[in-house]
C-alpha positions in Angstrom: -28.5 -56.8 60.8 -28.8 -55.3 64.2 -25.6 -53.3 63.9 -25.9 -52.3 60.4 -25.5 -48.6 59.6 -28.7 -46.7 59.3 -28.1 -45.5 55.5 -26.3 -47.7 52.7 -25.5 -46.5 49.4 -26.4 -49.0 46.4 -25.1 -48.8 42.9 -25.9 -51.1 40.1 -28.7 -52.5 42.3 -31.1 -53.2 39.4 -30.5 -57.1 39.2 -32.0 -59.6 41.3 -29.1 -59.6 43.9 -29.2 -55.9 44.1 -33.0 -55.5 44.6 -33.1 -58.3 47.1 -30.3 -56.6 49.1 -32.3 -53.1 49.0 -35.5 -54.9 50.0 -33.6 -56.5 53.0 -32.1 -53.2 54.0 -35.6 -51.4 54.1 -37.2 -54.3 55.7 -34.6 -53.5 58.6 -35.2 -49.8 58.6 -32.1 -49.1 57.0 -32.2 -46.3 54.5 -31.1 -47.6 51.1 -29.9 -45.0 48.7 -29.4 -46.0 45.2 -27.2 -44.4 42.4 -29.0 -44.8 39.0 -28.2 -43.6 35.5 -31.8 -43.0 34.6 -34.1 -40.2 35.6 -34.7 -40.9 39.4 -38.0 -42.5 40.0 -38.2 -42.1 43.8 -36.8 -39.8 46.5 -34.2 -42.6 47.4 -32.7 -42.7 44.0 -30.1 -40.3 42.7 -29.0 -39.9 39.1 -25.1 -40.1 38.4 -23.0 -40.7 35.3 -20.2 -42.8 36.1 -18.5 -42.1 32.7 -18.5 -38.4 33.4 -15.4 -36.4 34.6 -17.5 -35.6 37.6 -19.9 -38.6 38.2 -22.0 -37.2 40.8 -21.9 -33.1 40.9 -23.5 -33.0 44.2 -22.6 -35.6 46.7 -24.2 -33.9 49.7 -26.9 -36.3 49.7 -24.5 -39.3 50.3 -23.3 -37.9 53.6 -23.8 -40.1 56.5 -23.7 -43.4 54.7 -22.2 -46.2 56.7 -21.7 -48.5 53.8 -21.6 -48.6 49.9 -22.5 -51.7 48.0 -21.3 -51.7 44.3 -22.8 -54.4 41.9 -22.3 -52.9 38.5 -21.4 -54.4 35.2 -22.5 -55.5 31.9 -24.0 -59.1 31.5 -21.4 -61.8 31.1 -23.4 -64.3 28.7 -26.1 -61.8 27.0 -24.0 -61.8 23.9 -21.0 -63.6 22.4 -17.6 -62.5 23.4 -16.5 -60.3 20.5 -13.7 -57.9 21.3 -16.1 -55.0 21.6 -18.4 -56.8 24.1 -15.4 -58.1 26.0 -14.3 -54.3 26.5 -17.6 -53.4 27.5 -17.8 -56.2 30.1 -14.3 -55.0 31.6 -14.9 -51.3 31.3 -18.5 -51.4 32.9 -17.0 -52.9 35.8 -13.6 -51.1 36.3 -14.9 -47.7 35.4 -17.9 -47.5 37.4 -15.8 -48.7 40.4 -13.3 -46.0 39.7 -16.1 -43.6 39.5 -17.6 -44.6 42.8 -14.5 -44.4 44.7 -13.7 -40.9 43.2 -17.4 -40.2 44.7 -16.7 -41.5 48.1 -13.5 -39.6 48.1 -15.6 -36.2 47.7 -17.5 -36.9 50.9 -16.6 -35.2 54.2 -17.8 -38.2 56.0 -16.9 -41.4 54.3 -18.3 -44.8 54.7 -16.6 -47.3 57.1 -16.9 -50.2 54.3 -17.0 -50.6 50.7 -18.3 -54.0 49.1 -17.7 -54.4 45.7 -18.9 -57.3 43.5 -16.5 -59.9 42.1 -16.6 -63.6 41.2 -15.3 -66.8 42.0 -14.6 -66.8 38.1 -11.2 -64.9 39.3 -9.8 -68.4 40.0 -10.2 -69.7 36.5 -10.8 -73.2 35.9 -8.8 -75.4 38.4 -10.4 -79.0 38.1 -10.7 -80.6 41.4 -8.6 -78.2 43.4 -10.4 -76.8 46.6 -10.3 -73.0 46.2 -10.3 -70.5 49.3 -10.0 -66.7 49.5 -6.0 -67.5 49.9 -5.9 -69.4 46.4 -4.1 -67.7 43.6 -5.9 -66.2 40.7 -6.3 -68.1 37.6 -6.0 -67.3 33.9 -8.6 -66.1 31.2 -10.6 -63.4 30.3 -13.0 -63.7 33.4 -9.9 -64.0 35.9 -8.3 -61.1 34.5 -11.3 -59.0 34.5 -12.0 -59.7 38.0 -8.5 -59.0 39.1 -8.9 -55.4 37.3 -12.1 -54.9 39.0 -10.7 -55.9 42.5 -7.7 -53.6 42.1 -9.9 -50.8 41.4 -12.1 -51.2 44.4 -9.0 -51.8 46.6 -8.0 -48.0 45.8 -10.8 -47.1 48.5 -8.4 -48.4 51.2 -6.3 -45.4 50.6 -9.4 -43.2 51.9 -9.4 -45.1 55.2 -12.3 -47.5 53.8 -12.5 -51.2 54.7 -12.9 -53.1 51.2 -14.8 -56.4 50.7 -14.5 -58.4 47.5 -17.8 -60.3 47.0 -16.8 -63.3 44.9 -20.1 -64.5 44.0 -20.6 -68.2 42.9 -23.6 -69.1 40.8 -26.7 -67.6 42.7 -29.6 -69.8 42.9 -33.3 -68.1 42.8 -36.8 -68.8 41.6 -37.1 -67.8 37.9 -34.0 -65.7 38.2 -30.4 -65.9 37.1 -28.9 -69.0 36.2 -32.1 -71.1 36.9 -34.1 -68.8 34.9 -32.3 -70.1 31.7 -32.1 -73.4 32.7 -35.6 -74.3 33.8 -37.4 -74.1 30.3 -34.8 -76.5 29.1 -35.5 -79.0 31.9 -39.1 -78.4 31.8 -39.2 -80.0 28.3 -37.1 -82.9 29.4 -34.2 -81.8 27.5 -31.7 -81.0 30.3 -28.3 -83.0 30.9 -24.8 -82.7 31.7 -22.6 -79.9 30.2 -19.5 -81.5 28.5 -18.3 -84.3 30.8 -20.3 -83.0 33.8 -17.4 -83.4 36.1 -16.7 -79.8 36.3 -17.4 -78.1 39.7 -20.0 -75.6 40.5 -19.8 -73.3 43.2 -23.5 -72.2 44.0 -25.2 -70.3 46.7 -28.8 -69.6 47.5 -30.1 -66.0 47.1 -31.3 -65.8 50.8 -28.0 -66.8 52.0 -26.4 -64.1 49.6 -28.5 -61.5 51.3 -27.6 -62.6 54.9 -24.0 -63.0 54.0 -23.6 -59.6 52.6 -25.0 -57.9 55.5 -22.9 -60.0 58.0 -19.9 -58.7 56.1 -21.1 -55.3 56.3 -21.2 -55.5 60.1 -17.9 -57.4 60.4 -14.2 -56.6 60.5 -13.4 -58.6 57.2 -11.2 -57.0 54.7 -10.3 -58.5 51.5 -11.9 -61.4 49.3 -14.9 -63.3 50.5 -16.3 -66.2 48.6 -20.2 -66.1 48.5 -20.8 -69.8 47.9 -22.4 -72.5 49.9 -20.0 -74.9 51.7 -20.9 -78.0 49.6 -20.0 -77.3 45.6 -21.2 -80.0 43.3 -20.2 -81.3 40.0 -22.2 -80.2 36.9 -23.5 -83.9 36.6 -24.6 -83.8 40.4 -26.5 -80.5 39.9 -28.1 -81.8 36.7 -29.4 -84.9 38.5 -30.6 -82.8 41.5 -32.3 -80.5 39.3 -34.1 -82.9 37.3 -35.2 -84.8 40.2 -36.7 -81.6 41.7 -38.6 -80.9 38.6 -39.7 -84.3 38.0 -38.1 -84.6 34.7 -35.4 -86.7 33.0 -31.8 -85.0 32.7 -30.3 -87.4 30.3 -29.6 -85.5 27.3 -25.8 -84.1 27.4 -24.5 -81.3 25.6 -21.1 -82.0 24.4 -18.2 -79.8 24.6 -17.8 -79.3 21.1 -21.4 -78.1 20.7 -21.2 -75.7 23.6 -18.2 -74.1 21.7 -19.8 -73.9 18.6 -22.9 -72.2 20.0 -21.4 -70.0 22.7 -17.9 -69.5 21.6 -15.4 -68.6 24.3 -18.2 -68.5 27.1 -18.5 -72.2 26.8 -14.8 -72.8 28.1 -14.9 -69.9 30.6 -18.4 -70.3 32.0 -20.2 -73.4 31.3 -17.2 -75.9 31.2 -14.9 -74.2 33.9 -14.3 -76.1 37.2 -14.5 -74.1 40.2 -14.6 -75.8 43.5 -14.6 -72.6 46.0 -15.4 -72.8 49.5 -16.6 -69.9 51.8 -13.8 -70.1 54.5 -14.2 -66.4 55.1 -17.8 -66.5 56.1 -17.4 -70.1 58.0 -14.6 -68.3 60.1 -16.7 -65.5 60.9 -19.3 -68.0 62.1 -21.9 -67.5 59.4 -24.6 -70.0 59.3 -26.0 -71.1 55.8 -29.7 -71.5 55.6 -28.9 -73.8 52.5 -25.6 -75.5 53.0 -26.8 -78.4 50.6 -28.3 -78.2 47.0 -31.3 -80.3 47.2 -33.2 -78.3 49.9 -32.4 -75.0 48.1 -33.8 -76.4 44.6 -37.0 -77.7 46.5 -37.5 -74.0 48.1 -37.0 -72.1 44.9 -39.0 -74.5 42.4 
């Protein structure tokens, strides 16, 4: 991060990815300013309301930021996808991104780069097809949501700001994110394939996410970037590796019909969808993954 800006704006940074990015910035002596909805708890937090006509009445404290990183969005899997929650998922991403672009427009000195979260779910379920940033978007609710999200972020280009769409895969970290939900099941020896187990899973270690994001801040890359490791695995391979790392059997499958009964639409779009994404953008930029393979990262975080 030697050439990173001295001041970075974060929004939606309360999750495990955001907090890790903020800690890394501060460790590198970069001032991390955070937009928060709640009453500020420190001098580096600034309250805003992305749903208001004027999201941030006084944007003077944002002058001088070199980059903005936006990670807001309602949790995809905390509720069943009824119509009202699907609307919340979409609007929480699109509306907050629109509000942040509006806020950046009000600045006298705008940041050089705007990095906005997205997901590899934009490609939809594509079987064994290898997916790069050049691949076409897929179909489905997640794909449509990501398309709308990225389109809103792209509006910042009209302000002379470089825009990077952070297409996250499954981020692996100790007791956080996807692993937080999986570990209790595997500890009981109840882990197993989801559906056929043949669907591809694009994953990445949290430590590589942090390093990749700051590499993208420093780069000239404009457009989508797949934040995934270069060696995706099938669900069956992931299940075996996780069971082995935990010294537990992983032989109890969850049939597709049972997943659909339990989770509804989420089953087909998240649990059973096959996404074999590759980080072509990062590899072309010379990024070296700390964890290019699955087994070492599982050993490191468990």
